[in-house]
N, CA, C, O and the ligand as a Tripos MOL2 file, in Angstrom:
@<TRIPOS>MOLECULE
protein
  229   227    58     0     0
PROTEIN
NO_CHARGES

@<TRIPOS>ATOM
      1 N         -17.1720    8.4370    5.1220 N.3       1 MET1
      2 CA        -15.8370    8.9820    5.8610 C.3       1 MET1
      3 C         -14.7000    8.4160    5.1870 C.2       1 MET1
      4 O         -14.8540    7.2600    4.7920 O.2       1 MET1
      5 N         -13.7710    8.8800    5.0030 N.am      2 ILE2
      6 CA        -12.4320    8.2440    4.5450 C.3       2 ILE2
      7 C         -11.4810    7.9990    5.5420 C.2       2 ILE2
      8 O         -11.3500    8.8430    6.4280 O.2       2 ILE2
      9 N         -10.8400    7.0520    5.5460 N.am      3 TYR3
     10 CA         -9.8930    6.5410    6.5360 C.3       3 TYR3
     11 C          -8.7260    6.2920    5.8700 C.2       3 TYR3
     12 O          -8.6390    5.9700    4.6850 O.2       3 TYR3
     13 N          -7.5690    6.4880    6.8710 N.am      4 CYS4
     14 CA         -6.3460    6.1150    6.4430 C.3       4 CYS4
     15 C          -5.6670    5.0020    7.3320 C.2       4 CYS4
     16 O          -5.5920    5.2220    8.5410 O.2       4 CYS4
     17 N          -5.1650    3.8190    6.8170 N.am      5 CYS5
     18 CA         -4.4670    2.8960    7.6300 C.3       5 CYS5
     19 C          -3.0100    3.5320    8.0740 C.2       5 CYS5
     20 O          -2.2500    4.1580    7.3350 O.2       5 CYS5
     21 N          -2.8330    3.2460    9.3320 N.am      6 GLN6
     22 CA         -1.4490    3.8240    9.7560 C.3       6 GLN6
     23 C          -0.4180    2.6590   10.0790 C.2       6 GLN6
     24 O           0.5860    2.7720   10.7820 O.2       6 GLN6
     25 N          -0.8600    1.5260    9.4310 N.am      7 THR7
     26 CA          0.2540    0.3920    9.6310 C.3       7 THR7
     27 C           1.2680    0.7030    8.7090 C.2       7 THR7
     28 O           1.0580    1.1880    7.5970 O.2       7 THR7
     29 N           2.3610    0.4220    9.1720 N.am      8 LYS8
     30 CA          3.5430    0.5860    8.3630 C.3       8 LYS8
     31 C           3.4930   -0.2330    7.0390 C.2       8 LYS8
     32 O           3.0020   -1.3610    7.0570 O.2       8 LYS8
     33 N           3.9700    0.2860    5.9320 N.am      9 CYS9
     34 CA          3.8730   -0.1440    4.5710 C.3       9 CYS9
     35 C           2.5420   -0.5200    4.1100 C.2       9 CYS9
     36 O           2.4010   -1.3250    3.1890 O.2       9 CYS9
     37 N           1.4640    0.0800    4.7690 N.am     10 CYS10
     38 CA          0.0910   -0.2500    4.2430 C.3      10 CYS10
     39 C          -0.4670    1.2080    3.6930 C.2      10 CYS10
     40 O          -0.6830    1.4320    2.5020 O.2      10 CYS10
     41 N          -0.6320    2.0120    4.5940 N.am     11 HIS11
     42 CA         -1.2840    3.2530    4.3610 C.3      11 HIS11
     43 C          -2.4510    3.3830    3.3160 C.2      11 HIS11
     44 O          -2.5930    4.2650    2.4680 O.2      11 HIS11
     45 N          -3.2330    2.3240    3.5690 N.am     12 PHE12
     46 CA         -4.2890    2.1400    2.6520 C.3      12 PHE12
     47 C          -5.4850    3.2060    2.6630 C.2      12 PHE12
     48 O          -6.0520    3.2400    3.7550 O.2      12 PHE12
     49 N          -5.9200    3.9510    1.8490 N.am     13 LEU13
     50 CA         -7.2050    4.7400    1.7720 C.3      13 LEU13
     51 C          -8.5480    3.9970    1.4490 C.2      13 LEU13
     52 O          -8.7110    3.2770    0.4640 O.2      13 LEU13
     53 N          -9.3460    4.2270    2.2640 N.am     14 PHE14
     54 CA        -10.5460    3.6280    2.1130 C.3      14 PHE14
     55 C         -11.8940    4.4440    2.6880 C.2      14 PHE14
     56 O         -11.8350    5.2260    3.6360 O.2      14 PHE14
     57 N         -12.9170    4.1790    2.0710 N.am     15 HIS15
     58 CA        -14.2240    4.7760    2.5910 C.3      15 HIS15
     59 C         -14.8520    3.7890    3.5160 C.2      15 HIS15
     60 O         -14.9600    2.6000    3.2160 O.2      15 HIS15
     61 N         -15.3020    4.3410    4.7450 N.am     16 GLY16
     62 CA        -15.9580    3.3940    5.5780 C.3      16 GLY16
     63 C         -16.9190    4.0380    6.3850 C.2      16 GLY16
     64 O         -16.8650    5.2670    6.4250 O.2      16 GLY16
     65 N         -17.8020    3.4450    7.0470 N.am     17 SER17
     66 CA        -18.9800    4.0720    7.7150 C.3      17 SER17
     67 C         -18.4030    4.2670    9.3600 C.2      17 SER17
     68 O         -17.3300    3.7930    9.7360 O.2      17 SER17
     69 N         -19.1990    4.9400   10.1130 N.am     18 GLY18
     70 CA        -18.8550    5.3800   11.4890 C.3      18 GLY18
     71 C         -18.2980    4.4070   12.2600 C.2      18 GLY18
     72 O         -17.4820    4.7350   13.1210 O.2      18 GLY18
     73 N         -18.6610    3.0240   12.0670 N.am     19 HIS19
     74 CA        -18.2770    1.9800   12.9480 C.3      19 HIS19
     75 C         -17.0380    0.9580   12.3680 C.2      19 HIS19
     76 O         -16.5830   -0.0180   12.9650 O.2      19 HIS19
     77 N         -16.6510    1.4390   11.1100 N.am     20 THR20
     78 CA        -15.5040    0.8060   10.5190 C.3      20 THR20
     79 C         -14.2650    0.8450   11.6390 C.2      20 THR20
     80 O         -13.9070    1.8810   12.1980 O.2      20 THR20
     81 N         -13.6890   -0.4380   11.8610 N.am     21 ALA21
     82 CA        -12.6960   -0.4420   12.8540 C.3      21 ALA21
     83 C         -11.3890   -0.9970   12.3700 C.2      21 ALA21
     84 O         -10.3950   -0.9680   13.0960 O.2      21 ALA21
     85 N         -11.3660   -1.5240   11.1050 N.am     22 SER22
     86 CA        -10.1630   -2.1850   10.8860 C.3      22 SER22
     87 C          -9.8800   -1.8030    9.4500 C.2      22 SER22
     88 O         -10.8380   -1.4310    8.7710 O.2      22 SER22
     89 N          -8.6290   -1.8540    8.8900 N.am     23 CYS23
     90 CA         -8.2860   -1.7500    7.4590 C.3      23 CYS23
     91 C          -8.7750   -3.0420    6.6900 C.2      23 CYS23
     92 O          -8.5470   -4.1660    7.1370 O.2      23 CYS23
     93 N          -9.4670   -2.8210    5.4960 N.am     24 PRO24
     94 CA        -10.0180   -3.8280    4.7070 C.3      24 PRO24
     95 C          -8.7480   -4.4370    3.9300 C.2      24 PRO24
     96 O          -8.8620   -5.5460    3.4070 O.2      24 PRO24
     97 N          -7.5760   -3.7450    3.8520 N.am     25 ASP25
     98 CA         -6.4130   -4.2270    3.1380 C.3      25 ASP25
     99 C          -5.5650   -5.2160    4.0870 C.2      25 ASP25
    100 O          -5.2590   -6.3490    3.7170 O.2      25 ASP25
    101 N          -5.2890   -4.8010    5.0740 N.am     26 CYS26
    102 CA         -4.2260   -5.4360    6.0240 C.3      26 CYS26
    103 C          -5.0100   -6.0650    7.2280 C.2      26 CYS26
    104 O          -4.5170   -6.9990    7.8610 O.2      26 CYS26
    105 N          -6.2930   -5.5140    7.5490 N.am     27 GLY27
    106 CA         -6.9480   -6.1550    8.6330 C.3      27 GLY27
    107 C          -6.5150   -5.4880   10.0730 C.2      27 GLY27
    108 O          -7.1580   -5.7610   11.0860 O.2      27 GLY27
    109 N          -5.5140   -4.6970   10.1000 N.am     28 LYS28
    110 CA         -5.1710   -4.1750   11.3720 C.3      28 LYS28
    111 C          -5.9900   -2.9690   11.7520 C.2      28 LYS28
    112 O          -6.5520   -2.2910   10.8920 O.2      28 LYS28
    113 N          -6.0600   -2.6950   13.0590 N.am     29 LYS29
    114 CA         -7.0600   -1.7350   13.7100 C.3      29 LYS29
    115 C          -6.3760   -0.3250   13.8100 C.2      29 LYS29
    116 O          -6.8640    0.6410   14.3960 O.2      29 LYS29
    117 N          -5.2120   -0.3480   13.1720 N.am     30 ARG30
    118 CA         -4.5770    1.0600   13.3270 C.3      30 ARG30
    119 C          -5.0740    1.9830   12.2130 C.2      30 ARG30
    120 O          -4.3770    2.1240   11.2080 O.2      30 ARG30
    121 N          -6.1250    2.5560   12.3250 N.am     31 ILE31
    122 CA         -6.8110    3.4390   11.1950 C.3      31 ILE31
    123 C          -7.0350    4.6600   12.0430 C.2      31 ILE31
    124 O          -7.1740    4.7130   13.2650 O.2      31 ILE31
    125 N          -7.0430    5.7140   11.0800 N.am     32 ARG32
    126 CA         -7.4760    7.1820   11.6070 C.3      32 ARG32
    127 C          -8.0970    7.8060   10.5060 C.2      32 ARG32
    128 O          -7.8910    7.4130    9.3570 O.2      32 ARG32
    129 N          -8.9060    8.8320   10.7980 N.am     33 PRO33
    130 CA         -9.5430    9.5430    9.6310 C.3      33 PRO33
    131 C          -8.5140   10.1650    8.7150 C.2      33 PRO33
    132 O          -7.4390   10.5820    9.1480 O.2      33 PRO33
    133 N          -8.8820   10.2250    7.3650 N.am     34 ALA34
    134 CA         -7.8310   10.8470    6.5520 C.3      34 ALA34
    135 C          -7.8570   12.2730    6.6230 C.2      34 ALA34
    136 O          -8.8880   12.8290    7.0030 O.2      34 ALA34
    137 N          -6.7160   13.0180    6.2610 N.am     35 THR35
    138 CA         -6.6870   14.2520    6.2980 C.3      35 THR35
    139 C          -7.2490   14.9260    5.0800 C.2      35 THR35
    140 O          -7.6900   14.1550    4.2280 O.2      35 THR35
    141 N          -7.3220   16.2050    4.8300 N.am     36 ARG36
    142 CA         -8.0390   16.5850    3.7260 C.3      36 ARG36
    143 C          -7.3420   16.3670    2.4610 C.2      36 ARG36
    144 O          -7.9640   16.2330    1.4070 O.2      36 ARG36
    145 N          -5.8500   16.3200    2.5470 N.am     37 ALA37
    146 CA         -5.0940   16.0170    1.4680 C.3      37 ALA37
    147 C          -5.1210   14.4860    0.9910 C.2      37 ALA37
    148 O          -5.0840   14.1220   -0.1840 O.2      37 ALA37
    149 N          -5.1840   13.7300    2.0180 N.am     38 GLU38
    150 CA         -5.3310   12.2720    1.7400 C.3      38 GLU38
    151 C          -6.8220   11.8240    1.1830 C.2      38 GLU38
    152 O          -6.9770   10.7810    0.5480 O.2      38 GLU38
    153 N          -7.8690   12.7070    1.4860 N.am     39 ARG39
    154 CA         -9.0150   12.5450    0.9440 C.3      39 ARG39
    155 C          -9.0420   12.8530   -0.4460 C.2      39 ARG39
    156 O          -9.6050   12.1340   -1.2710 O.2      39 ARG39
    157 N          -8.3040   14.1550   -0.7840 N.am     40 ALA40
    158 CA         -8.3620   14.4910   -2.0400 C.3      40 ALA40
    159 C          -7.6310   13.4140   -3.0270 C.2      40 ALA40
    160 O          -8.1090   13.1200   -4.1230 O.2      40 ALA40
    161 N          -6.5130   12.9020   -2.5560 N.am     41 ALA41
    162 CA         -5.8040   11.8520   -3.2620 C.3      41 ALA41
    163 C          -6.6280   10.7400   -3.4820 C.2      41 ALA41
    164 O          -6.5340   10.1370   -4.5510 O.2      41 ALA41
    165 N          -7.5290   10.3380   -2.5040 N.am     42 TYR42
    166 CA         -8.3010    9.1720   -2.5210 C.3      42 TYR42
    167 C          -9.4850    9.3610   -3.6960 C.2      42 TYR42
    168 O          -9.8470    8.4660   -4.4600 O.2      42 TYR42
    169 N          -9.8750   10.3930   -3.6730 N.am     43 PHE43
    170 CA        -11.0590   10.7610   -4.9470 C.3      43 PHE43
    171 C         -10.3610   10.9100   -6.2420 C.2      43 PHE43
    172 O         -10.8580   10.6020   -7.3250 O.2      43 PHE43
    173 N          -9.1550   11.4120   -6.0620 N.am     44 ARG44
    174 CA         -8.4270   11.4690   -7.4120 C.3      44 ARG44
    175 C          -8.1380   10.1850   -8.0090 C.2      44 ARG44
    176 O          -8.3610   10.0200   -9.2080 O.2      44 ARG44
    177 N          -7.6150    9.1630   -7.2190 N.am     45 GLN45
    178 CA         -7.1610    7.9740   -7.5440 C.3      45 GLN45
    179 C          -8.5610    7.0920   -8.1610 C.2      45 GLN45
    180 O          -8.5150    6.3310   -9.1280 O.2      45 GLN45
    181 N          -9.6390    7.3640   -7.4460 N.am     46 ARG46
    182 CA        -10.9990    6.7880   -7.8290 C.3      46 ARG46
    183 C         -11.3300    7.3380   -9.1970 C.2      46 ARG46
    184 O         -11.7440    6.5670  -10.0630 O.2      46 ARG46
    185 N         -11.1690    8.6460   -9.4460 N.am     47 THR47
    186 CA        -11.5770    9.1270  -10.7670 C.3      47 THR47
    187 C         -10.5900    8.4340  -11.8410 C.2      47 THR47
    188 O         -10.9970    7.7340  -12.7680 O.2      47 THR47
    189 N          -9.3480    8.7040  -11.6030 N.am     48 GLU48
    190 CA         -8.6030    7.9890  -12.7180 C.3      48 GLU48
    191 C          -8.8400    6.6020  -12.9670 C.2      48 GLU48
    192 O          -8.7180    6.1640  -14.1100 O.2      48 GLU48
    193 N          -9.1970    5.8010  -11.9250 N.am     49 ALA49
    194 CA         -9.5890    4.4750  -12.1760 C.3      49 ALA49
    195 C         -10.7350    4.3950  -13.0540 C.2      49 ALA49
    196 O         -10.7660    3.5780  -13.9740 O.2      49 ALA49
    197 N         -11.7080    5.2280  -12.8090 N.am     50 LEU50
    198 CA        -12.9680    5.2130  -13.5980 C.3      50 LEU50
    199 C         -12.6570    5.5780  -15.0720 C.2      50 LEU50
    200 O         -13.1230    4.8880  -15.9790 O.2      50 LEU50
    201 N         -11.8610    6.6750  -15.3250 N.am     51 TYR51
    202 CA        -11.6940    6.8190  -16.5560 C.3      51 TYR51
    203 C         -10.7760    6.0130  -17.3390 C.2      51 TYR51
    204 O         -10.7650    6.0320  -18.5700 O.2      51 TYR51
    205 N          -9.9750    5.2770  -16.5960 N.am     52 SER52
    206 CA         -8.8350    4.2250  -17.3650 C.3      52 SER52
    207 C          -9.8450    3.0590  -17.7430 C.2      52 SER52
    208 O          -9.5520    2.4500  -18.7710 O.2      52 SER52
    209 N         -10.9350    2.6750  -17.1020 N.am     53 THR53
    210 CA        -11.5260    1.5090  -17.4730 C.3      53 THR53
    211 C         -12.6960    1.8260  -18.5100 C.2      53 THR53
    212 O         -13.2300    0.9510  -19.1910 O.2      53 THR53
    213 N         -13.0270    3.1590  -18.5520 N.am     54 ARG54
    214 CA        -14.0400    3.4190  -19.5640 C.3      54 ARG54
    215 C         -13.5440    3.6930  -20.8330 C.2      54 ARG54
    216 O         -14.2820    3.7420  -21.8170 O.2      54 ARG54
    217 N         -12.1880    3.8990  -20.8820 N.am     55 ARG55
    218 CA        -11.5340    4.2660  -22.2390 C.3      55 ARG55
    219 C         -11.9940    3.3370  -23.2630 C.2      55 ARG55
    220 O         -11.8320    2.1230  -23.1300 O.2      55 ARG55
    221 N         -12.6140    3.9050  -24.3740 N.am     56 SER56
    222 CA        -12.8980    3.0470  -25.5360 C.3      56 SER56
    223 C         -12.8550    3.7820  -26.8160 C.2      56 SER56
    224 O         -13.5020    4.8290  -26.8490 O.2      56 SER56
    225 N         -12.2710    3.4570  -27.7770 N.am     57 GLY57
    226 CA        -12.0640    4.0010  -28.9040 C.3      57 GLY57
    227 C         -11.2170    5.2800  -28.9220 C.2      57 GLY57
    228 O         -10.9840    5.8510  -29.9870 O.2      57 GLY57
    229 ZN         -3.8610   -1.5690    6.3060 Zn       58 ZN58
@<TRIPOS>BOND
     1     1     2 1
     2     2     3 1
     3     3     4 2
     4     3     5 am
     5     5     6 1
     6     6     7 1
     7     7     8 2
     8     7     9 am
     9     9    10 1
    10    10    11 1
    11    11    12 2
    12    11    13 am
    13    13    14 1
    14    14    15 1
    15    15    16 2
    16    15    17 am
    17    17    18 1
    18    18    19 1
    19    19    20 2
    20    19    21 am
    21    21    22 1
    22    22    23 1
    23    23    24 2
    24    23    25 am
    25    25    26 1
    26    26    27 1
    27    27    28 2
    28    27    29 am
    29    29    30 1
    30    30    31 1
    31    31    32 2
    32    31    33 am
    33    33    34 1
    34    34    35 1
    35    35    36 2
    36    35    37 am
    37    37    38 1
    38    38    39 1
    39    39    40 2
    40    39    41 am
    41    41    42 1
    42    42    43 1
    43    43    44 2
    44    43    45 am
    45    45    46 1
    46    46    47 1
    47    47    48 2
    48    47    49 am
    49    49    50 1
    50    50    51 1
    51    51    52 2
    52    51    53 am
    53    53    54 1
    54    54    55 1
    55    55    56 2
    56    55    57 am
    57    57    58 1
    58    58    59 1
    59    59    60 2
    60    59    61 am
    61    61    62 1
    62    62    63 1
    63    63    64 2
    64    63    65 am
    65    65    66 1
    66    66    67 1
    67    67    68 2
    68    67    69 am
    69    69    70 1
    70    70    71 1
    71    71    72 2
    72    71    73 am
    73    73    74 1
    74    74    75 1
    75    75    76 2
    76    75    77 am
    77    77    78 1
    78    78    79 1
    79    79    80 2
    80    79    81 am
    81    81    82 1
    82    82    83 1
    83    83    84 2
    84    83    85 am
    85    85    86 1
    86    86    87 1
    87    87    88 2
    88    87    89 am
    89    89    90 1
    90    90    91 1
    91    91    92 2
    92    91    93 am
    93    93    94 1
    94    94    95 1
    95    95    96 2
    96    95    97 am
    97    97    98 1
    98    98    99 1
    99    99   100 2
   100    99   101 am
   101   101   102 1
   102   102   103 1
   103   103   104 2
   104   103   105 am
   105   105   106 1
   106   106   107 1
   107   107   108 2
   108   107   109 am
   109   109   110 1
   110   110   111 1
   111   111   112 2
   112   111   113 am
   113   113   114 1
   114   114   115 1
   115   115   116 2
   116   115   117 am
   117   117   118 1
   118   118   119 1
   119   119   120 2
   120   119   121 am
   121   121   122 1
   122   122   123 1
   123   123   124 2
   124   123   125 am
   125   125   126 1
   126   126   127 1
   127   127   128 2
   128   127   129 am
   129   129   130 1
   130   130   131 1
   131   131   132 2
   132   131   133 am
   133   133   134 1
   134   134   135 1
   135   135   136 2
   136   135   137 am
   137   137   138 1
   138   138   139 1
   139   139   140 2
   140   139   141 am
   141   141   142 1
   142   142   143 1
   143   143   144 2
   144   143   145 am
   145   145   146 1
   146   146   147 1
   147   147   148 2
   148   147   149 am
   149   149   150 1
   150   150   151 1
   151   151   152 2
   152   151   153 am
   153   153   154 1
   154   154   155 1
   155   155   156 2
   156   155   157 am
   157   157   158 1
   158   158   159 1
   159   159   160 2
   160   159   161 am
   161   161   162 1
   162   162   163 1
   163   163   164 2
   164   163   165 am
   165   165   166 1
   166   166   167 1
   167   167   168 2
   168   167   169 am
   169   169   170 1
   170   170   171 1
   171   171   172 2
   172   171   173 am
   173   173   174 1
   174   174   175 1
   175   175   176 2
   176   175   177 am
   177   177   178 1
   178   178   179 1
   179   179   180 2
   180   179   181 am
   181   181   182 1
   182   182   183 1
   183   183   184 2
   184   183   185 am
   185   185   186 1
   186   186   187 1
   187   187   188 2
   188   187   189 am
   189   189   190 1
   190   190   191 1
   191   191   192 2
   192   191   193 am
   193   193   194 1
   194   194   195 1
   195   195   196 2
   196   195   197 am
   197   197   198 1
   198   198   199 1
   199   199   200 2
   200   199   201 am
   201   201   202 1
   202   202   203 1
   203   203   204 2
   204   203   205 am
   205   205   206 1
   206   206   207 1
   207   207   208 2
   208   207   209 am
   209   209   210 1
   210   210   211 1
   211   211   212 2
   212   211   213 am
   213   213   214 1
   214   214   215 1
   215   215   216 2
   216   215   217 am
   217   217   218 1
   218   218   219 1
   219   219   220 2
   220   219   221 am
   221   221   222 1
   222   222   223 1
   223   223   224 2
   224   223   225 am
   225   225   226 1
   226   226   227 1
   227   227   228 2
@<TRIPOS>SUBSTRUCTURE
     1 MET1         2 RESIDUE 1 A MET
     2 ILE2         6 RESIDUE 1 A ILE
     3 TYR3        10 RESIDUE 1 A TYR
     4 CYS4        14 RESIDUE 1 A CYS
     5 CYS5        18 RESIDUE 1 A CYS
     6 GLN6        22 RESIDUE 1 A GLN
     7 THR7        26 RESIDUE 1 A THR
     8 LYS8        30 RESIDUE 1 A LYS
     9 CYS9        34 RESIDUE 1 A CYS
    10 CYS10       38 RESIDUE 1 A CYS
    11 HIS11       42 RESIDUE 1 A HIS
    12 PHE12       46 RESIDUE 1 A PHE
    13 LEU13       50 RESIDUE 1 A LEU
    14 PHE14       54 RESIDUE 1 A PHE
    15 HIS15       58 RESIDUE 1 A HIS
    16 GLY16       62 RESIDUE 1 A GLY
    17 SER17       66 RESIDUE 1 A SER
    18 GLY18       70 RESIDUE 1 A GLY
    19 HIS19       74 RESIDUE 1 A HIS
    20 THR20       78 RESIDUE 1 A THR
    21 ALA21       82 RESIDUE 1 A ALA
    22 SER22       86 RESIDUE 1 A SER
    23 CYS23       90 RESIDUE 1 A CYS
    24 PRO24       94 RESIDUE 1 A PRO
    25 ASP25       98 RESIDUE 1 A ASP
    26 CYS26      102 RESIDUE 1 A CYS
    27 GLY27      106 RESIDUE 1 A GLY
    28 LYS28      110 RESIDUE 1 A LYS
    29 LYS29      114 RESIDUE 1 A LYS
    30 ARG30      118 RESIDUE 1 A ARG
    31 ILE31      122 RESIDUE 1 A ILE
    32 ARG32      126 RESIDUE 1 A ARG
    33 PRO33      130 RESIDUE 1 A PRO
    34 ALA34      134 RESIDUE 1 A ALA
    35 THR35      138 RESIDUE 1 A THR
    36 ARG36      142 RESIDUE 1 A ARG
    37 ALA37      146 RESIDUE 1 A ALA
    38 GLU38      150 RESIDUE 1 A GLU
    39 ARG39      154 RESIDUE 1 A ARG
    40 ALA40      158 RESIDUE 1 A ALA
    41 ALA41      162 RESIDUE 1 A ALA
    42 TYR42      166 RESIDUE 1 A TYR
    43 PHE43      170 RESIDUE 1 A PHE
    44 ARG44      174 RESIDUE 1 A ARG
    45 GLN45      178 RESIDUE 1 A GLN
    46 ARG46      182 RESIDUE 1 A ARG
    47 THR47      186 RESIDUE 1 A THR
    48 GLU48      190 RESIDUE 1 A GLU
    49 ALA49      194 RESIDUE 1 A ALA
    50 LEU50      198 RESIDUE 1 A LEU
    51 TYR51      202 RESIDUE 1 A TYR
    52 SER52      206 RESIDUE 1 A SER
    53 THR53      210 RESIDUE 1 A THR
    54 ARG54      214 RESIDUE 1 A ARG
    55 ARG55      218 RESIDUE 1 A ARG
    56 SER56      222 RESIDUE 1 A SER
    57 GLY57      226 RESIDUE 1 A GLY
    58 ZN58       229 GROUP 0 **** ****
């Protein structure tokens, strides 16, 4: 499940299990399930990161 941190200035998107209770970035407990658009953004970021590290030749 993808979560979104609601803390001001954080808005970190992360993957967590059902018992995830706090943001791994800021440590606050103001998290909520990510919306469909936020999940899409999360996967797009991960895909781009993969391609950028794999670039060779
Ligand atoms: Zn956070």
